[in-house]
C-alpha positions in Angstrom: -23.9 -65.1 -15.0 -21.9 -62.1 -13.1 -23.0 -60.4 -9.7 -22.2 -57.1 -9.2 -20.8 -55.7 -6.3 -23.8 -54.5 -4.6 -25.3 -57.8 -5.4 -22.5 -59.4 -4.0 -22.5 -57.3 -0.7 -25.8 -58.8 -0.7 -25.2 -62.5 -1.2 -22.6 -61.8 1.7 -25.3 -60.3 4.1 -27.8 -63.5 3.3 -24.7 -65.8 4.0 -23.8 -64.4 7.2 -28.0 -63.5 9.1 -28.5 -67.1 10.9 -32.5 -65.5 10.7 -34.7 -64.0 7.9 -33.9 -60.0 7.3 -35.9 -58.0 5.7 -35.5 -56.0 2.3 -36.0 -53.1 4.7 -33.1 -54.0 6.3 -31.1 -54.5 3.2 -31.8 -51.2 1.6 -31.3 -49.6 4.7 -27.5 -51.5 5.2 -26.4 -50.3 1.3 -28.2 -47.1 1.3 -30.3 -48.0 -1.9 -33.7 -48.1 -2.2 -36.5 -50.9 -1.6 -37.0 -51.5 -5.1 -33.2 -51.6 -6.1 -32.5 -54.2 -3.5 -36.0 -56.7 -5.0 -34.4 -55.9 -8.5 -31.3 -57.4 -7.5 -32.0 -59.9 -5.3 -34.2 -61.7 -8.6 -30.5 -62.0 -10.5 -29.4 -63.4 -7.1 -32.2 -65.5 -7.2 -31.5 -66.2 -10.5 -27.9 -67.0 -9.5 -28.1 -68.6 -6.5 -30.4 -71.8 -8.3 -27.5 -72.7 -10.5 -26.2 -74.1 -7.2 -29.1 -75.4 -5.4 -32.4 -74.4 -3.8 -31.1 -72.0 -0.8 -33.3 -69.1 -1.0 -36.4 -68.7 0.6 -38.8 -65.3 1.2 -41.9 -65.2 3.6 -43.6 -61.9 3.5 -43.5 -59.8 6.4 -41.2 -61.8 7.2 -38.1 -61.8 5.7 -35.6 -63.1 3.0 -33.0 -66.3 4.1 -30.6 -68.8 2.9 -31.3 -72.5 3.7 -27.5 -73.4 3.8 -25.1 -76.0 5.8 -22.1 -75.0 6.6 -20.3 -77.0 3.3 -22.7 -74.5 1.3 -22.0 -71.3 2.6 -18.3 -72.5 1.9 -19.1 -73.3 -2.0 -21.0 -70.5 -2.8 -18.4 -68.0 -0.9 -16.0 -69.8 -3.8 -18.7 -69.2 -6.5 -19.2 -65.9 -5.7 -16.0 -64.2 -8.0 -15.6 -67.7 -10.9 -17.3 -65.7 -14.0 -14.4 -63.1 -15.9 -15.1 -60.1 -16.3 -16.6 -59.7 -19.7 -20.0 -60.8 -18.9 -19.6 -57.9 -15.7 -22.3 -55.1 -16.3 -21.0 -52.3 -13.5 -23.2 -50.3 -11.1 -23.3 -46.6 -11.4 -20.6 -45.8 -8.4 -18.6 -48.9 -10.3 -18.3 -47.3 -13.8 -17.4 -44.1 -11.4 -14.6 -46.1 -10.3 -13.7 -47.2 -13.7 -13.1 -43.8 -14.9 -11.4 -42.7 -12.4 -8.7 -45.4 -12.9 -9.0 -45.2 -16.2 -8.3 -41.5 -16.0 -5.6 -42.0 -13.1 -3.3 -44.8 -15.4 -3.9 -42.0 -19.0 -0.8 -40.1 -19.2 -2.4 -37.9 -21.7 -6.0 -36.8 -22.5 -8.5 -39.6 -22.7 -11.8 -39.1 -25.4 -15.5 -39.2 -24.9 -15.3 -42.5 -27.5 -12.2 -44.5 -25.4 -14.6 -44.1 -22.3 -17.2 -45.6 -24.1 -15.5 -48.4 -25.6 -13.4 -49.1 -22.3 -16.5 -48.9 -19.8 -18.6 -50.1 -22.0 -21.3 -47.2 -21.7 -23.4 -44.7 -23.9 -22.1 -40.8 -24.9 -25.2 -40.2 -22.5 -24.2 -42.1 -19.9 -20.5 -41.1 -20.4 -21.4 -37.6 -20.4 -23.4 -38.0 -16.9 -20.8 -39.9 -15.3 -17.8 -37.7 -15.7 -19.9 -34.8 -13.7 -19.9 -37.5 -10.7 -16.4 -38.1 -11.4 -15.7 -34.3 -11.1 -17.3 -34.1 -7.8 -15.2 -37.1 -6.7 -12.4 -36.0 -8.0 -13.1 -32.5 -6.1 -13.0 -34.1 -2.8 -8.6 -34.8 -3.6 -8.1 -31.5 -4.4 -8.3 -33.1 -7.8 -9.8 -31.0 -10.9 -11.4 -32.3 -14.4 -9.2 -30.6 -16.8 -11.6 -30.9 -20.1 -10.7 -29.6 -23.3 -12.8 -29.7 -26.7 -11.0 -32.3 -29.4 -8.8 -33.5 -26.9 -11.1 -35.2 -24.4 -10.3 -35.4 -20.6 -7.5 -36.1 -18.1 -7.0 -35.3 -14.0 -5.2 -32.1 -12.9 -3.3 -31.4 -9.1 -0.1 -32.9 -7.1 1.3 -36.1 -7.5 0.0 -37.0 -3.9 -3.4 -36.1 -4.5 -3.7 -38.6 -7.3 -2.1 -41.0 -5.1 -4.7 -40.5 -2.3 -7.7 -40.8 -4.9 -6.5 -43.8 -6.5 -5.9 -45.3 -2.7 -9.0 -44.3 -1.2 -11.0 -46.0 -4.5 -8.7 -48.9 -4.2 -9.7 -49.3 -0.3 -13.6 -49.2 -1.4 -13.3 -52.0 -4.4 -10.9 -54.5 -1.0 -13.7 -53.8 1.6 -15.9 -56.2 0.3 -13.2 -58.7 -0.1 -12.5 -57.7 3.9 -16.0 -58.7 4.7 -16.2 -61.4 7.4 -17.9 -63.6 5.7 -15.7 -64.1 2.7 -11.8 -64.4 4.7 -10.6 -67.8 4.8 -7.5 -69.2 5.5 -6.0 -67.4 2.5 -7.5 -64.0 2.1 -4.7 -62.5 -0.7 -6.9 -65.2 -3.2 -10.1 -63.3 -3.0 -8.2 -60.3 -3.5 -7.4 -61.4 -7.2 -11.1 -61.5 -8.1 -12.0 -57.9 -7.8 -12.7 -56.6 -11.3 -11.1 -54.5 -13.6 -13.2 -54.0 -16.5 -11.9 -50.6 -17.8 -8.1 -51.2 -16.7 -7.1 -54.4 -16.9 -3.5 -53.4 -17.2 -4.2 -52.3 -13.1 -5.3 -55.8 -12.0 -1.9 -57.3 -14.0 0.3 -55.2 -11.7 -2.2 -56.2 -8.3 -1.2 -59.2 -9.3 1.9 -59.1 -9.7 1.9 -57.5 -6.6 0.0 -60.2 -4.6 2.7 -62.7 -6.3 5.8 -60.9 -4.7 3.5 -60.4 -1.2 3.3 -64.2 -1.0 6.7 -65.0 -2.3 8.2 -62.8 1.1 5.7 -65.4 3.1 3.9 -62.4 4.4 2.1 -65.0 7.3 5.2 -65.2 9.0 5.1 -61.1 10.0 3.5 -61.3 13.0 3.4 -56.8 12.8 1.1 -56.7 10.5 -2.5 -58.1 10.7 -4.8 -58.3 7.2 -5.9 -54.8 6.9 -2.3 -53.4 7.7 -1.1 -55.9 4.6 -4.4 -55.0 2.4 -3.0 -51.3 2.7 0.5 -52.0 1.6 -0.9 -54.3 -1.3 -3.0 -51.1 -2.6 -0.4 -48.8 -2.4 2.5 -51.5 -3.7 0.0 -51.4 -6.7 -0.7 -47.7 -6.6 3.5 -46.9 -6.9 3.7 -49.1 -9.5 1.2 -47.9 -12.1 2.2 -44.0 -11.1 6.6 -45.5 -11.3 5.5 -46.8 -14.7 4.4 -43.3 -15.9 7.2 -41.4 -15.1 5.3 -39.6 -12.4 7.5 -40.0 -9.0 6.4 -38.7 -5.8 8.9 -35.7 -5.2 12.3 -36.4 -6.0 14.5 -38.8 -7.0 16.8 -39.9 -4.2 17.5 -43.0 -3.2 16.6 -45.1 -0.5 19.2 -45.9 2.3 17.5 -48.6 4.7 18.7 -50.0 8.0 19.8 -53.2 8.4 16.6 -53.6 10.7 14.7 -52.0 8.1 15.5 -54.4 6.0 14.1 -57.0 7.3 10.3 -56.0 7.3 7.6 -57.4 5.1 7.3 -53.9 4.0 11.0 -53.9 2.7 10.7 -56.5 1.4 8.0 -56.1 -0.7 8.8 -52.5 -1.7 12.1 -54.3 -3.0 10.8 -57.5 -5.1 8.1 -55.0 -6.9 10.7 -52.7 -7.8 13.5 -55.1 -9.1 10.7 -57.2 -11.4 10.0 -53.6 -12.1 13.4 -52.6 -12.8 12.8 -49.5 -10.7 15.4 -47.5 -9.0 15.0 -47.7 -5.1 13.5 -43.8 -3.9 13.1 -42.5 -0.8 9.9 -40.8 -1.0 8.1 -44.2 -2.5 9.4 -45.9 0.3 7.7 -43.6 2.3 4.4 -43.5 0.8 4.8 -47.0 1.2 5.0 -46.8 5.4 3.0 -43.4 5.8 1.0 -43.0 2.6 -0.3 -39.6 3.2 -0.7 -39.0 6.3 1.0 -35.8 8.1 4.2 -36.5 10.8 2.9 -36.1 14.0 4.5 -35.8 17.4 2.6 -37.0 20.4 2.4 -33.2 21.9 0.6 -32.3 18.5 -1.8 -35.2 18.6 -2.5 -34.4 22.3 -3.7 -31.2 21.1 -5.8 -32.4 18.2 -7.5 -35.0 20.9 -8.2 -31.9 22.9 -9.6 -30.0 19.7 -11.1 -32.9 18.3 -13.1 -33.0 21.1 -13.8 -29.4 21.7 -15.6 -29.5 18.0 -17.3 -32.4 18.4 -19.0 -31.5 22.1 -19.6 -27.9 19.8 -21.2 -29.2 17.1 -23.7 -32.0 18.8 -24.0 -30.0 21.6 -22.4 -32.6 24.2 -20.2 -31.9 27.0 -17.6 -34.5 25.9 -14.9 -32.4 26.7 -15.4 -32.7 30.7 -15.4 -37.0 30.0 -11.8 -37.7 31.0 -12.1 -41.3 30.2 -12.8 -40.1 26.2 -9.9 -38.3 26.2 -7.8 -40.5 27.2 -9.1 -43.2 24.9 -8.7 -41.1 22.0 -5.4 -40.0 22.4 -5.0 -43.5 22.4 -6.3 -44.2 19.6 -5.1 -41.8 17.7 -1.4 -41.9 18.9 -1.5 -45.4 17.4 -2.9 -44.6 14.2 -1.1 -41.8 13.2 2.6 -41.8 15.5 3.7 -45.3 14.6 6.6 -45.4 11.8 3.7 -47.2 10.0 0.2 -45.7 9.5 -2.1 -48.3 7.7 -5.1 -46.9 7.4 -7.2 -49.4 5.4 -8.8 -50.6 8.0 -12.7 -52.6 7.3 -14.4 -51.6 9.5 -18.1 -53.2 9.6 -19.7 -50.4 11.9 -19.7 -47.8 9.6 -23.3 -47.9 7.0 -25.4 -49.0 11.1 -23.3 -46.3 12.5 -24.0 -43.5 10.1 -28.1 -44.7 9.8 -28.5 -44.4 13.7 -26.0 -42.1 14.8 -25.8 -40.3 11.5 -25.2 -36.7 13.8 -22.7 -37.7 15.8 -20.8 -39.4 12.4 -20.9 -35.5 11.0 -19.5 -34.0 13.9 -16.8 -36.6 14.4 -16.0 -36.2 10.2 -16.2 -32.7 10.4 -14.1 -32.3 13.4 -11.0 -35.1 12.0 -11.1 -33.1 8.8 -10.5 -30.3 10.2 -8.0 -30.7 12.7 -5.8 -33.5 11.1 -6.3 -33.9 7.5 -8.8 -33.1 4.5 -8.0 -36.1 2.5 -10.4 -38.7 2.3 -6.9 -41.2 1.8 -6.2 -40.3 5.3 -9.9 -39.3 7.3 -12.0 -42.0 5.3 -15.1 -43.5 6.5 -13.8 -46.6 8.4 -11.4 -43.9 10.3 -13.7 -42.0 11.8 -16.4 -45.4 12.8 -13.5 -45.9 15.0 -13.2 -42.7 16.4 -16.9 -42.3 16.2 -17.4 -45.3 18.4 -15.5 -43.6 21.0 -17.7 -41.2 21.8 -20.9 -43.2 21.3 -19.0 -45.1 24.4 -19.1 -41.8 26.1 -22.5 -40.6 25.0 -24.1 -44.1 26.0 -22.2 -44.8 29.6 -22.7 -40.3 29.8 -21.0 -39.2 32.3 -22.8 -36.8 34.5 -21.0 -33.8 34.7 -22.9 -31.0 36.8 -25.5 -31.0 39.4 -29.0 -30.6 39.1 -30.3 -27.5 42.0 -33.0 -27.9 44.2 -35.3 -25.1 46.0 -36.8 -27.0 49.2 -40.3 -25.6 49.7 -41.7 -26.1 53.2 -44.3 -23.9 55.2 -41.6 -21.5 57.0 -38.7 -22.0 54.7 -36.4 -22.9 58.3 -37.9 -26.1 59.9 -35.7 -29.1 59.9 -33.7 -27.7 56.7 -30.5 -29.6 57.5 -32.1 -33.0 57.8 -34.5 -32.5 54.7 -30.8 -31.3 52.8 -28.8 -34.9 54.4 -31.8 -36.8 53.4 -32.1 -36.1 49.9 -28.2 -35.4 49.5 -27.5 -38.8 50.6 -30.0 -40.5 48.6 -29.3 -39.3 44.7 -26.1 -37.8 43.6 -26.0 -35.0 41.1 -28.1 -33.1 43.1 -27.3 -29.6 45.4 -30.2 -28.0 47.5 -29.2 -24.5 46.3 -32.2 -22.8 49.0 -34.8 -23.4 51.1 -38.2 -21.5 50.7 -41.9 -20.4 51.6 -44.8 -20.5 50.1 -44.7 -16.8 50.2 -41.6 -15.8 48.9 -40.5 -18.7 46.7 -40.8 -16.9 43.3 -38.3 -14.9 44.8 -36.0 -17.3 45.4 -36.7 -18.8 41.9 -35.1 -15.5 40.3 -32.4 -15.1 43.1 -31.0 -18.7 43.0 -32.0 -19.9 39.4 -32.7 -23.7 40.8 -33.5 -26.8 38.1 -36.2 -28.3 40.0 -38.6 -27.1 42.9 -39.2 -29.6 45.6 -42.4 -28.1 47.4 -44.7 -30.4 50.1 -47.3 -27.8 48.7 -48.7 -28.0 45.6 -47.4 -25.1 43.3 -48.7 -24.8 40.0 -48.0 -21.3 38.1 -43.8 -22.1 38.3 -42.1 -22.7 34.5 -39.7 -24.8 36.7 -40.7 -28.5 37.2 -41.7 -29.1 40.6 -41.9 -32.1 42.9 -44.9 -32.2 45.6 -43.5 -34.4 48.1 -44.0 -35.5 51.6 -42.9 -32.5 54.8 -40.0 -35.5 55.4 -39.6 -37.1 51.6 -40.4 -41.2 51.8 -38.9 -43.2 49.8 -41.4 -42.8 47.1 -40.5 -39.3 47.2 -36.8 -39.7 47.0 -37.4 -42.0 43.7 -39.8 -39.4 41.8 -36.5 -36.6 42.9 -34.1 -39.2 41.5 -36.0 -39.4 38.2 -36.9 -35.6 37.7 -33.0 -35.0 38.4 -31.8 -37.9 35.5 -34.2 -35.9 33.4 -33.4 -32.5 34.0 -29.9 -33.6 33.3 -30.3 -35.7 30.2 -29.5 -39.2 31.9 -31.3 -42.5 32.5 -32.0 -42.9 36.9 -29.6 -45.7 37.0 -26.8 -43.4 35.6 -27.1 -40.9 38.9 -24.8 -43.2 40.7 -23.1 -42.3 44.6 -20.0 -41.3 45.3 -19.2 -42.2 48.7 -18.2 -38.5 50.6 -14.4 -37.4 50.8 -13.4 -36.9 54.2 -11.1 -34.3 54.6 -9.4 -34.3 58.4 -8.7 -30.4 58.0 -12.2 -28.9 57.3 -13.8 -26.9 59.7 -14.5 -28.1 62.8 -18.0 -26.7 63.0 -19.0 -28.4 59.2 -17.7 -31.5 60.6 -19.0 -31.4 63.8 -22.3 -30.7 61.5 -21.8 -33.7 59.3 -20.9 -35.8 62.5 -24.2 -35.5 64.7 -26.2 -35.5 60.9 -25.1 -38.9 60.0 -25.5 -40.2 63.3 -29.0 -39.1 64.5 -30.1 -41.1 60.7 -28.5 -43.3 61.2 -29.2 -44.1 64.6 -32.7 -43.7 63.8 -32.5 -46.2 60.7 -31.1 -48.9 62.8 -33.7 -48.3 65.8 -36.1 -48.7 63.7 -34.7 -52.2 61.5 -33.9 -53.9 65.0 -36.7 -52.7 67.1 -37.9 -54.8 70.2 -34.4 -55.8 70.0 -32.7 -53.5 71.5 -33.7 -53.6 75.3 -35.3 -50.7 76.1 -32.6 -50.5 79.3 -29.8 -49.8 76.4 -30.9 -48.2 74.2 -29.8 -45.1 75.6 -26.2 -46.5 75.6 -27.1 -47.9 72.0 -27.6 -44.4 70.5 -24.4 -43.6 72.4 -22.2 -46.3 71.0 -23.6 -45.3 67.4 -22.7 -42.2 67.4 -19.7 -42.8 68.4 -19.3 -46.1 65.8 -19.8 -42.8 63.1 -17.4 -40.3 64.3 -15.0 -43.7 64.6 -15.7 -45.1 60.9 -15.5 -41.0 59.6 -11.9 -41.1 60.7 -10.9 -44.3 59.4 -10.2 -45.9 63.5 -12.8 -48.4 63.8 -12.8 -51.6 65.3 -10.0 -54.1 64.2 -11.8 -56.0 61.6 -10.2 -59.8 63.2 -12.3 -59.5 66.1 -15.5 -60.4 64.7 -15.1 -64.4 64.4 -17.2 -65.8 60.9 -19.8 -68.2 62.7 -21.1 -64.5 64.1 -20.9 -63.2 60.5 -23.1 -66.3 59.4 -25.3 -66.5 62.6 -26.9 -63.0 61.5 -26.5 -62.8 57.6 -29.7 -60.8 57.3 -28.5 -58.3 60.0 -25.0 -57.8 58.4 -26.6 -56.6 55.0 -28.9 -54.6 56.4 -26.4 -52.8 58.4 -24.7 -52.5 55.5 -27.6 -50.6 53.7 -28.0 -48.1 56.3 -24.6 -46.9 56.7 -23.7 -47.2 52.9 -27.0 -45.1 52.5 -25.1 -42.3 54.4 -21.6 -43.1 52.6 -19.8 -44.6 55.0 -18.3 -47.9 54.7 -18.7 -50.2 58.1 -16.8 -53.4 58.6 -17.6 -57.0 60.4 -15.9 -56.3 63.4 -18.6 -52.2 64.1 -21.5 -54.5 62.8 -20.5 -57.5 65.4 -20.5 -54.7 68.3 -23.5 -53.2 66.4 -25.4 -56.7 67.1 -24.2 -56.8 70.7 -27.0 -55.3 71.6 -29.6 -57.5 70.7 -28.0 -60.2 72.6 -27.9 -58.3 75.4 -31.3 -58.1 75.4 -31.5 -61.6 75.4 -29.0 -62.4 78.2 -31.2 -59.3 80.4 -34.8 -61.7 79.9 -32.5 -65.0 81.0 -31.0 -63.1 83.9 -34.8 -62.0 84.9 -36.1 -65.7 84.4 -32.7 -67.3 86.6 -33.6 -64.5 89.2 -37.2 -65.6 89.4 -37.0 -69.3 89.3 -33.7 -68.4 92.2 -36.6 -67.3 94.0 -39.2 -69.9 93.8 -36.7 -72.0 94.9 -36.1 -70.5 97.8 -39.5 -69.7 99.0 -39.9 -73.6 98.2 -37.2 -74.5 100.1 -38.6 -72.6 103.6 -41.5 -74.3 103.0 -39.9 -77.3 102.8 -37.9 -76.3 106.0 -40.6 -75.6 107.8 -42.8 -78.3 107.2 -40.0 -80.8 108.3 -39.1 -78.9 111.8 -41.0 -80.6 115.3 -43.8 -78.5 116.7 -41.9 -77.8 120.2 -39.0 -75.9 118.4 -41.0 -73.4 115.8 -40.3 -70.9 119.0 -37.0 -71.4 119.4 -36.9 -71.4 115.3 -38.9 -68.1 115.4 -36.7 -66.6 118.1 -33.5 -67.2 115.6 -35.1 -65.9 112.8 
């Protein structure tokens, strides 16, 4: 029994799954119906039964294989063992075989010949030829139909080779699945089926023979994807040259000694010499570049910009504001499009998953790449599109907030402690700006004037088309959390992505603005520290403590903090909880405080302890003196007391 390519993919999936998988999941992965998957599973179950009792299924759980590691390897080895003669092509495979048959035929080929070669009926041939025509149109090729003659492909040589290369890539993708990658993966490539065109398989096997004679494993510059692209292009090259269809001209190849030492040149030389072709420059360039356009670094930088702009426009997402995406995408395109070698046949296991979960993004990226780089599917294939889509997906899921949410704060008069409220909101929530303040009487006018994203109000407002968050007059932690959630929703991100950004301190700012900032920061930090430390700050030193905090804020703002070496490790360890709390208070206000400054603040709590000890010492000293006086009086003789009194 021989499995179809789709059934091989199903077996491969089952062999790589550690847990059960449902028919719905399999159908989604293969882009077929559940009924088709169930029919294929019946064939697979029968095929597996010839090797052992491995197949397991359970309603509402799924399907899995009960196999040991040894059984997995044995089943992988058995997948391709049966000959092509017993194989029945799937609809996709039939279209592929017909395209191959047309590509290796130098003239017209009749319907009857296609029937005989592929093993299908006349009606099926006619139906499949419509699909062939659609497939060829993607490569700017035409299916010429001529009465009494049959069918043939019309178009440029490069486009014909593009169609063949893309077709080979898809056929080899099954082999490139990780489950089938073994110590010598080339051995599996020999099992790819060419039912209608066995002559192509003969050429392929010869190319593989020469590749192994080149000892390709010793060339560390090329991975398996690169090697597979070489094999694909060299096979296409040999097939087309045997039909006397070179690319452009007959200019002979002149390679440098450095080039002659590379794997592509060695493979090219061996295959060409075997078939007694001429060493042609254009053919060697095709092996290295395929049909990729020639681009330099400057063009790729421009392409990167065009692609990001196009995807942003198509999806409505501001990708053009993500500088990291621009860097990553430029680096990826630079590697793939500007190097000497253009090997685009990358196996990408994410293709089906990306298309299923992010179809709109995948389509937008594919459209942008085909417009900016190349419309040729051999260049912009699904694997290439998927790798580029991953860059956009990373940007989308770690979305950078590119604008601020504008807020109007509504209080009783529109004035009040507006600066303090502004500072309290902006120090706790990033990506937000107070657009203005309003009273309950003029809020409508302010909304029209300032066009905010949100209204934060201490009064209930029910007639606004803009989201309203009702809070306390001075926003509490719960209010801040509520505002933060509303800002995140308005900016279409999660609240966790609103990360606080430290203030940039510029020494050339306006003096009034700096003073205003320092006073507000100092006041808020002093209040928070006084609340946290409580009675640990003696009433005697509270005014001094306030001045110290204000000066500490000033020192930190202008980067003149105390020397960090002044604090000892013992002091830091002694008050670890205090250190954490003080750091958090300063961090909430976009300031970073060092250990020496924290130690200086905590000295005020120790002053309280020292004051208490001094008071106790003074009280004990006074009591001791009184007791000493009493004792001296009791020991003085009665006759001398008057003298003593006189002396006193």
